[in-house]
C-alpha positions in Angstrom: 52.9 -79.5 27.9 53.5 -77.2 30.9 55.9 -75.1 28.8 53.3 -74.6 26.1 50.8 -73.4 28.7 53.3 -70.9 30.0 54.1 -69.6 26.6 50.4 -69.2 25.7 49.8 -67.4 28.9 52.7 -65.1 28.2 51.4 -64.3 24.8 47.9 -63.4 26.3 49.6 -61.3 28.9 51.5 -59.3 26.3 48.4 -58.7 24.2 46.6 -57.6 27.4 49.4 -55.1 28.1 49.3 -53.8 24.6 45.5 -53.3 24.8 45.9 -51.6 28.2 48.4 -49.2 26.8 46.2 -48.5 23.8 43.2 -47.7 26.0 45.3 -45.5 28.3 46.7 -43.6 25.3 43.2 -43.1 24.0 42.0 -41.7 27.3 45.1 -39.4 27.5 44.5 -38.1 24.0 40.8 -37.6 24.6 40.8 -35.9 27.9 44.3 -34.7 28.9 46.4 -33.9 25.8 45.4 -30.2 25.0 47.3 -30.2 21.7 45.3 -33.1 20.3 42.1 -31.8 21.8 42.5 -28.5 20.1 43.5 -30.3 16.9 40.0 -31.8 16.8 38.6 -28.4 16.1 41.1 -27.9 13.3 38.9 -30.3 11.4 36.7 -27.5 10.3 32.9 -27.9 10.7 31.4 -25.0 8.8 28.2 -23.5 7.7 27.1 -20.3 5.8 24.7 -18.0 7.5 22.5 -15.6 5.6 22.8 -12.0 6.6 19.5 -10.3 5.7 19.4 -7.0 3.9 17.4 -4.2 5.4 14.2 -3.6 3.4 13.9 -0.2 1.9 11.4 2.4 3.1 8.4 3.8 1.3 8.2 7.6 1.5 5.3 9.9 0.7 5.6 12.7 -1.8 6.9 15.1 0.9 9.4 12.6 2.3 7.3 11.4 5.3 7.6 7.7 6.0 4.7 5.5 5.0 6.6 2.2 5.6 10.0 1.4 7.1 11.7 -1.6 8.8 13.0 -1.6 12.3 15.2 -4.4 13.9 13.5 -6.5 16.5 14.9 -9.5 18.4 13.5 -13.0 19.2 14.8 -14.0 22.6 15.6 -17.6 23.5 17.7 -19.9 25.6 19.5 -23.3 25.0 18.8 -25.1 28.2 21.5 -27.6 27.6 24.3 -25.0 28.0 24.2 -23.7 31.7 26.1 -25.7 34.3 24.0 -27.3 37.0 25.3 -24.8 39.6 24.5 -21.8 37.4 21.1 -23.2 36.5 20.0 -24.3 40.0 21.1 -21.1 41.7 19.5 -18.6 39.2 16.6 -20.2 37.3 14.0 -19.0 39.8 15.3 -15.5 39.6 15.1 -15.6 35.8 11.5 -16.8 35.9 10.7 -14.0 38.4 12.2 -11.4 36.1 10.5 -12.5 32.9 7.1 -12.9 34.6 7.1 -9.5 36.3 8.4 -7.6 33.2 6.4 -9.1 30.3 3.3 -10.7 31.9 3.2 -13.4 29.2 3.4 -16.2 31.8 3.3 -16.4 35.6 6.5 -17.3 37.5 5.1 -20.8 38.1 4.3 -21.3 34.4 7.9 -20.2 33.5 9.3 -22.7 36.1 7.3 -25.5 34.6 8.4 -24.6 31.1 12.1 -24.4 32.2 11.9 -27.7 33.9 10.7 -29.4 30.8 13.2 -27.7 28.6 16.1 -28.5 31.0 15.0 -32.2 31.1 14.9 -32.4 27.3 18.0 -30.2 27.0 16.6 -28.2 24.2 16.3 -24.6 22.9 13.1 -22.6 23.6 12.0 -19.0 23.0 11.6 -17.1 26.2 9.1 -14.6 24.9 6.3 -15.1 22.4 6.9 -11.8 20.6 10.1 -10.1 19.4 11.4 -7.1 21.4 13.2 -3.9 20.4 17.0 -3.3 20.9 16.7 -1.5 24.2 14.6 -4.3 25.7 16.9 -7.0 24.3 19.8 -5.3 26.0 17.9 -5.2 29.3 17.1 -8.9 29.0 20.8 -9.7 28.3 21.5 -8.7 32.0 19.0 -11.1 33.5 20.3 -14.0 35.6 21.9 -16.9 33.6 21.4 -14.9 30.3 24.1 -12.4 31.5 26.6 -15.3 31.0 26.1 -15.0 27.2 25.6 -17.8 24.7 28.7 -19.9 25.6 27.9 -20.3 29.3 24.3 -19.1 29.7 22.7 -20.4 26.4 21.4 -16.9 25.7 20.4 -16.7 22.0 19.2 -13.7 20.1 17.7 -13.8 16.5 17.4 -10.5 14.7 14.1 -10.0 12.8 13.3 -6.9 10.8 9.8 -5.7 11.6 7.7 -3.6 9.1 6.2 -0.5 10.5 3.5 1.7 9.0 3.4 5.0 10.9 0.0 6.0 9.6 -1.7 2.7 10.3 -4.1 1.6 7.6 -3.7 4.8 5.5 -3.5 3.7 1.8 -3.5 0.1 3.1 -4.3 -1.7 -0.2 -2.2 0.7 -2.3 0.9 0.2 -0.2 0.4 -3.4 0.7 1.3 -4.4 4.2 3.9 -6.8 5.6 4.6 -7.9 9.2 8.2 -8.7 8.7 10.8 -8.6 5.9 10.6 -12.4 5.6 7.0 -12.2 4.4 6.3 -12.4 0.7 4.2 -9.4 -0.3 1.2 -10.0 -2.6 -0.3 -6.6 -3.3 0.5 -2.9 -3.6 3.8 -1.1 -3.8 5.4 -3.7 -1.4 4.7 -6.4 -4.0 5.3 -4.5 -7.2 8.8 -3.3 -6.1 9.6 -6.2 -3.8 12.9 -6.9 -5.5 14.0 -3.2 -5.2 12.8 -2.8 -1.6 14.1 -6.2 -0.5 17.7 -5.7 -1.6 20.1 -8.6 -1.7 21.0 -10.8 1.3 24.6 -11.4 2.1 26.4 -14.5 3.5 28.7 -15.0 6.5 30.9 -18.2 6.7 30.8 -19.7 10.3 32.8 -22.4 12.0 32.2 -24.6 15.0 34.4 -24.3 18.1 34.3 -25.6 21.6 31.0 -25.7 23.6 29.1 -26.0 20.3 29.6 -22.3 19.6 29.6 -20.9 16.1 31.9 -18.0 15.3 32.6 -16.1 12.0 35.2 -18.0 9.9 37.7 -15.3 9.0 39.5 -17.6 6.6 36.5 -17.4 4.2 35.1 -14.4 2.5 32.0 -12.7 3.9 29.6 -11.1 1.4 27.9 -8.1 3.0 24.1 -7.6 2.3 23.0 -4.9 -0.1 20.2 -3.1 1.6 17.0 -2.3 -0.4 16.4 1.0 -2.0 13.9 3.5 -0.6 10.9 4.2 -2.8 9.3 7.7 -2.9 5.7 7.5 -4.1 3.4 10.2 -5.3 0.8 9.8 -2.5 0.2 12.9 -0.4 -0.5 11.9 3.2 -2.9 14.8 3.8 -4.9 14.3 0.6 -5.0 10.6 1.1 -6.4 11.2 4.6 -8.9 13.7 3.3 -10.2 11.3 0.6 -10.3 8.3 3.0 -12.4 10.2 5.6 -14.8 11.6 3.1 -15.4 8.2 1.4 -15.7 6.5 4.8 -18.4 9.0 6.0 -20.4 8.4 2.8 -20.3 4.6 3.0 -20.8 4.4 6.7 -23.8 6.7 6.4 -25.6 4.7 3.7 -26.8 1.3 4.7 -27.3 0.4 1.0 -23.7 1.0 0.0 -21.2 -1.9 0.2 -18.0 -0.5 -1.3 -16.4 2.5 -2.9 -13.1 4.0 -4.1 -11.7 7.5 -4.7 -8.7 8.7 -6.7 -7.1 12.1 -6.7 -4.6 12.8 -9.5 -2.4 15.8 -10.3 -3.5 17.1 -13.7 -0.2 18.1 -15.3 1.8 15.0 -14.2 -0.6 12.1 -13.7 0.9 11.7 -10.2 -1.6 9.8 -7.9 -2.1 11.9 -4.8 -4.6 9.6 -3.2 -6.0 6.2 -3.9 -8.7 4.9 -1.5 -10.5 1.6 -1.5 -13.2 0.9 1.1 -15.4 -2.1 1.7 -18.1 -2.6 4.3 -17.9 -6.0 6.0 -20.9 -7.9 7.3 -20.0 -6.9 10.9 -20.2 -3.2 10.0 -16.5 -2.6 10.0 -14.5 -1.3 7.0 -11.5 -2.8 5.3 -9.4 -2.6 2.1 -9.2 -6.1 0.8 -9.5 -5.3 -2.9 -8.3 -2.4 -5.1 -11.5 -1.3 -6.7 -9.8 1.8 -8.1 -7.7 -0.1 -10.5 -9.2 -3.6 -10.6 -13.0 -3.4 -10.8 -14.3 -3.0 -14.4 -17.8 -2.1 -15.1 -20.2 -0.2 -17.4 -19.5 3.5 -16.4 -22.9 4.9 -17.4 -23.2 8.7 -17.9 -19.6 9.6 -17.1 -18.9 8.1 -20.6 -21.0 10.8 -22.3 -18.0 13.1 -22.2 -16.2 10.6 -24.5 -19.1 10.6 -27.0 -19.3 14.4 -26.8 -15.5 14.8 -27.4 -15.6 12.5 -30.4 -18.5 14.3 -32.2 -17.0 17.7 -31.4 -13.5 16.7 -32.7 -15.1 15.3 -35.9 -16.9 18.7 -36.4 -20.4 17.0 -36.4 -21.9 19.0 -33.5 -21.5 22.0 -31.3 -22.7 22.5 -27.7 -25.6 24.5 -29.2 -26.7 21.8 -31.7 -30.4 21.2 -31.3 -32.0 17.7 -31.0 -35.6 16.5 -30.8 -36.4 15.7 -27.2 -38.1 12.4 -27.7 -39.0 10.7 -24.4 -39.5 7.5 -26.5 -37.0 7.3 -29.3 -37.2 4.4 -31.8 -34.0 3.2 -33.4 -35.0 1.5 -36.6 -31.7 -0.4 -37.1 -32.1 -2.2 -33.8 -35.9 -2.1 -34.0 -35.9 -1.0 -30.4 -37.4 1.9 -28.5 -35.4 3.7 -25.9 -37.1 5.7 -23.1 -35.7 8.9 -21.4 -38.0 10.5 -18.9 -35.5 13.4 -18.4 -36.8 14.8 -21.7 -40.4 15.2 -20.6 -40.2 18.9 -20.2 -38.5 19.6 -23.5 -39.6 19.6 -27.2 -36.1 20.3 -28.4 -32.8 20.3 -26.4 -29.2 21.5 -27.0 -26.3 19.1 -26.6 -25.1 21.3 -23.8 -28.4 21.0 -21.9 -28.5 17.3 -22.7 -25.1 16.8 -20.9 -26.2 18.9 -18.0 -29.4 16.9 -17.3 -27.6 13.7 -18.3 -30.1 12.8 -21.1 -29.5 9.2 -22.3 -31.4 9.7 -25.5 -29.4 12.8 -26.5 -26.2 10.8 -26.5 -27.7 7.6 -27.9 -28.8 9.7 -30.9 -25.4 11.3 -31.3 -23.8 7.9 -31.6 -26.5 6.4 -33.7 -27.3 9.2 -36.1 -23.7 10.4 -36.8 -22.0 7.0 -36.7 -24.8 4.5 -37.6 -23.4 3.8 -41.0 -20.0 2.9 -39.7 -20.1 1.8 -36.0 -16.6 0.4 -36.2 -15.3 3.9 -37.0 -16.9 5.2 -33.8 -15.4 2.4 -31.7 -12.0 2.9 -33.3 -12.1 6.6 -32.5 -12.9 5.8 -28.9 -10.1 3.3 -28.6 -7.4 4.9 -30.7 -8.1 8.7 -30.8 -9.8 9.2 -27.4 -7.6 6.5 -25.9 -10.1 5.9 -23.1 -9.5 2.1 -23.3 -5.7 2.5 -23.5 -4.5 -0.5 -21.5 -1.2 0.4 -19.9 0.8 -1.5 -17.2 0.1 0.3 -14.0 2.7 0.6 -11.2 1.0 -1.9 -8.9 -0.5 -5.3 -9.8 -4.2 -5.9 -10.4 -5.1 -3.5 -13.2 -8.4 -4.4 -15.0 -8.7 -4.4 -18.8 -10.8 -1.7 -20.5 -12.9 -2.7 -23.4 -15.6 -1.3 -25.8 -17.9 -3.7 -27.6 -17.2 -3.8 -31.3 -19.1 -4.9 -34.4 -16.4 -7.5 -34.7 -17.5 -9.1 -31.5 -19.9 -12.1 -31.5 -22.2 -10.4 -29.0 -22.5 -7.2 -31.1 -26.0 -6.1 -31.8 -27.4 -2.9 -33.5 -28.6 -1.6 -30.2 -25.0 -1.5 -28.8 -24.0 1.6 -30.8 -26.5 4.0 -29.1 -25.8 2.2 -25.8 -22.1 2.9 -26.1 -23.0 6.6 -26.7 -24.4 6.8 -23.1 -22.0 4.5 -21.3 -23.1 0.9 -21.7 -21.5 -2.0 -23.6 -18.3 -0.5 -22.3 -16.0 -1.8 -19.5 -13.8 0.6 -17.7 -12.0 0.8 -14.3 -12.2 4.0 -12.2 -8.6 4.7 -13.1 -9.3 4.6 -16.8 -12.2 7.1 -16.4 -10.2 9.6 -14.3 -7.3 9.3 -16.8 -9.6 10.5 -19.6 -11.1 13.4 -17.6 -7.6 14.3 -16.5 -6.7 14.6 -20.2 -9.6 17.0 -20.8 -8.4 19.1 -17.8 -4.9 19.0 -19.2 -5.8 20.6 -22.5 -6.4 17.3 -24.4 -3.1 15.7 -23.4 -3.4 12.3 -21.7 -0.6 11.5 -19.2 0.0 8.1 -17.7 -1.1 7.8 -14.1 1.7 6.7 -11.8 2.6 6.1 -8.2 6.4 6.3 -8.2 8.5 9.5 -8.0 12.0 8.0 -7.5 14.3 5.4 -5.9 16.7 6.5 -3.2 19.8 5.1 -1.5 20.9 6.8 1.7 18.8 9.8 0.9 20.2 10.3 -2.6 18.1 9.8 -5.7 19.4 7.0 -7.9 16.5 6.7 -10.3 13.6 9.1 -11.2 10.3 8.1 -12.8 9.5 10.8 -15.4 6.1 11.9 -16.5 4.9 9.7 -19.4 2.6 11.2 -22.1 0.2 8.7 -23.6 -0.8 11.1 -26.3 -3.3 13.8 -27.4 -7.0 12.8 -27.2 -8.4 16.0 -28.8 -7.4 19.5 -29.8 -7.0 22.2 -27.1 -10.1 24.0 -28.4 -12.3 20.9 -28.1 -10.9 20.2 -24.6 -11.9 23.7 -23.6 -15.4 23.2 -25.0 -15.8 20.0 -23.1 -14.5 21.6 -19.9 -17.1 24.3 -20.3 -19.9 21.7 -20.8 -18.7 19.9 -17.7 -18.8 23.1 -15.7 -22.4 23.4 -16.7 -23.2 20.1 -15.1 -22.1 21.6 -11.8 -23.6 25.1 -12.1 -26.4 24.7 -14.6 -30.0 25.2 -13.4 -30.8 21.6 -13.9 -27.3 20.2 -13.7 -27.1 16.7 -12.1 -24.2 17.8 -9.9 -25.6 21.2 -8.9 -27.0 20.1 -5.5 -24.1 17.9 -4.6 -21.6 20.7 -5.4 -23.5 23.8 -4.2 -21.3 24.1 -1.1 -18.0 23.8 -2.9 -15.6 26.6 -2.2 -13.6 25.8 -5.3 -14.9 25.8 -8.8 -15.4 22.2 -9.9 -16.3 20.8 -13.4 -17.3 17.2 -13.8 -19.9 14.6 -14.6 -22.2 12.4 -12.6 -22.9 8.8 -13.6 -25.2 6.0 -12.6 -25.1 2.5 -14.1 -26.8 -0.8 -13.3 -24.3 -3.5 -12.4 -24.4 -6.7 -14.3 -25.0 -9.7 -12.0 -23.1 -13.0 -12.1 -26.3 -14.8 -12.9 -26.7 -12.6 -16.0 -28.7 -9.4 -16.6 -29.2 -6.5 -14.2 -31.9 -7.8 -11.9 -32.3 -10.9 -9.7 -35.4 -13.1 -9.3 -36.8 -10.7 -6.6 -36.4 -7.6 -8.8 -33.5 -6.2 -6.9 -30.6 -4.4 -8.7 -27.1 -3.2 -7.9 -25.9 0.2 -9.0 -22.6 2.0 -9.5 -22.7 5.7 -8.8 -19.9 8.0 -9.9 -18.7 11.6 -10.0 -15.6 12.5 -11.9 -14.2 15.9 -12.5 -11.4 18.4 -11.8 -10.7 21.6 -10.0 -10.2 24.6 -9.9 -12.1 24.9 -13.2 -10.2 28.0 -14.3 -6.7 26.3 -14.1 -7.1 22.6 -13.1 -4.7 21.3 -10.5 -6.3 18.1 -9.5 -8.7 15.6 -11.0 -10.9 13.4 -8.8 -13.2 10.4 -9.1 -15.4 8.8 -6.6 -17.2 5.6 -7.3 -19.5 3.7 -5.0 -21.4 0.4 -5.3 -24.7 -0.5 -3.8 -26.0 -3.8 -2.4 -28.9 -5.5 -4.1 -31.9 -3.3 -3.5 -35.4 -2.6 -4.8 -34.7 1.1 -5.6 -32.7 3.3 -7.8 -29.6 5.3 -6.9 -27.8 8.2 -8.5 -24.2 9.2 -8.9 -24.9 12.8 -8.1 -26.4 11.9 -4.8 -23.7 9.4 -3.9 -20.4 10.3 -5.4 -20.9 14.1 -5.8 -20.9 15.0 -2.1 -17.7 13.0 -1.5 -15.9 14.7 -4.3 -17.1 18.1 -3.0 -15.8 17.3 0.4 -12.4 16.2 -1.0 -12.1 19.3 -3.2 -13.1 21.6 -0.3 -10.6 20.2 2.1 -7.7 20.1 -0.4 -8.5 23.7 -1.2 -8.6 24.6 2.5 -5.4 22.9 3.4 -3.3 24.0 0.3 -0.9 26.9 1.1 -1.1 28.1 -2.5 -4.8 28.9 -2.0 -4.1 30.8 1.2 -7.0 29.2 3.1 -7.2 27.8 6.6 -8.5 24.4 7.6 -12.2 24.3 8.1 -13.3 24.2 11.7 -13.1 20.6 12.9 -10.8 19.4 10.1 -7.7 17.6 11.3 -4.7 16.2 9.5 -3.9 12.5 10.0 -2.3 11.6 13.3 0.6 9.2 13.7 -0.1 6.2 15.9 0.4 6.7 19.6 4.0 6.9 20.7 5.8 6.4 23.9 5.9 8.6 27.1 9.5 9.4 26.3 8.2 11.0 23.1 5.4 12.8 24.9 7.9 14.4 27.3 9.6 16.0 24.3 6.3 17.8 23.4 7.0 20.3 26.1 10.3 21.3 24.6 10.9 24.1 22.1 12.7 23.4 18.9 13.8 20.0 17.6 13.0 17.2 20.0 15.8 15.1 21.6 15.7 11.7 20.0 19.2 10.4 21.1 18.9 6.8 22.4 15.5 6.2 20.7 14.9 3.5 18.1 14.1 4.5 14.5 10.4 4.1 15.0 10.1 6.3 18.1 12.5 8.9 16.7 10.4 9.2 13.5 7.2 9.5 15.6 8.7 12.2 17.8 10.0 14.3 14.9 7.2 13.9 12.4 4.6 14.7 15.0 6.4 18.1 15.3 6.2 18.6 11.5 9.8 17.7 10.7 10.8 15.4 7.8 13.4 12.8 8.8 16.4 11.4 7.0 18.1 8.4 8.6 21.0 6.0 8.2 22.2 3.0 10.1 20.3 0.6 12.4 19.7 0.4 16.1 19.4 3.4 18.4 19.9 7.1 17.5 23.5 8.2 18.4 23.6 11.5 16.6 21.1 14.0 15.3 21.4 17.2 13.3 20.3 19.8 14.1 20.8 19.2 17.9 17.9 19.0 20.3 16.3 22.4 21.1 17.5 24.0 17.8 15.0 26.3 16.1 14.7 25.7 12.4 13.3 28.0 9.7 10.1 26.8 8.1 11.8 26.1 4.8 14.5 23.9 6.4 12.3 21.5 8.5 14.5 18.4 8.0 16.3 16.4 10.7 19.0 13.9 10.0 19.5 11.0 12.5 22.3 8.4 12.6 21.7 5.1 14.3 24.1 2.5 15.5 23.7 -1.0 17.1 
């Protein structure tokens, strides 16, 4: 019995020794055997990081930057990383540095935050907002953070920030982003998002000691493909001229609630300015909707040029054709009487004079008397020959659809034909209207309005957007006749645009228009008898050899009074034409006294110091944003490559450049 107990005890002792050896070996392998410890990290733990592409810039027609991206950096710290000694000896100094430099929190608030994060051993952002490269490098030298990510827990995340050097200029047309990670919804930023955004790359990473991730050189890294730059047709100066003119008009009229303006180059259809303005209830102004391309409505008297062109092209009338000037004209087919008080002083009137005074009955009668037997033919000519309702895909989203009521429509009535003749029963956007008038100015050839000139990569054009011709809307002779009639609207004794344009320094031809706005409840008047109006002026200049076409459209609030396009839109168009004329070198004029070109947003004291230097400013060491501010404020155009801070510029600082060579190239490097 005793021997059995000894044998059992011996067995237990042997098992105990085996277990003890096993535990000892585990401890040795885990904590003391370097080869095995290192081998643990040969069991690869990997991930794939996205390397973001740099978003392309948007350039104005002269190459100035309208939008570009600059790298910024989110600064944070993993509070589980620093050793107790490093943390305890330096955390107060770090709090002091951050509090005194950035003023986001007091030192005490930082200490409370750090205490919580240290207890929870978690990551936390040190600053609420990202900083630029120079500031990031400064922070990297702060206590604890100067030990880097492995020992200090310092963590930097790069974020590309979107900059708009001219602030809200062309805000709705461009579309605005805060960072490259945002999804654009409107404007050029949205329409060409895939082109501007580029293609993100990928970087394989693997985990090593101290929870640190490093690039995995054994796998293939795919570099990002930066987005292309887009050069648009907008002219910074003309856009600024149009915005200021429209803003003054809307701000000065309490009854106006919104407006838009477009300036287009006649020969090419290039949009030089597209302005949208809306008055908020608090009295401030904003661009939340693109009225210029999106808002359809009955255009009113500006449509009379379409009726005139159609009848002239068909050989049915001339400008000297006489009509009876009936204040009350009864249209038998509709059994309706139309009133036109503008005809009170006339017994007969020519078509030319009818356009000048904007007689509704003159153009109602042209439509009804010449096309009454076949209204569909008149509508077809408007749609197909005049192409005024040509619905094309514009360069940015939000284009409204143009329509003319047709005998084939359920809502058609006999009174619609004369109403079309003077601009009702028609739905057009401001862009459709100016496109038509631009064709008249262009000798009868309609070109497609467009916003894009080209796509660029590293300053080289990779794709151009050519001028697109929609087609001919009338013969050159008829176009000249209509041009002459539109000039009469401006200079004729009783022309509706005469007063608005009397101070124009450049010869303008065009047409005023006023239309009641259809209300959501139906009809043109609410229960209190109030109405909304749309007032327009559309034309081109200089009359002798048109360079630009322009349209201004404004909308009123509900009011118990009438408004007129000549009073509203005409003065804005005159101011735009005058200031373009004064600031265009080819017309050899100086800016009017008090006129200023758009200013870049305020830039740093370092830039201001350069203002005292002759020649090219010194931008070495600046970020892209500050370098562009410094150079463009001196009148130079800028070409750039790389990211980070400027390390090289050509020409060098202080160099004097001839006026025809005002371009500076800068190279940046992180």
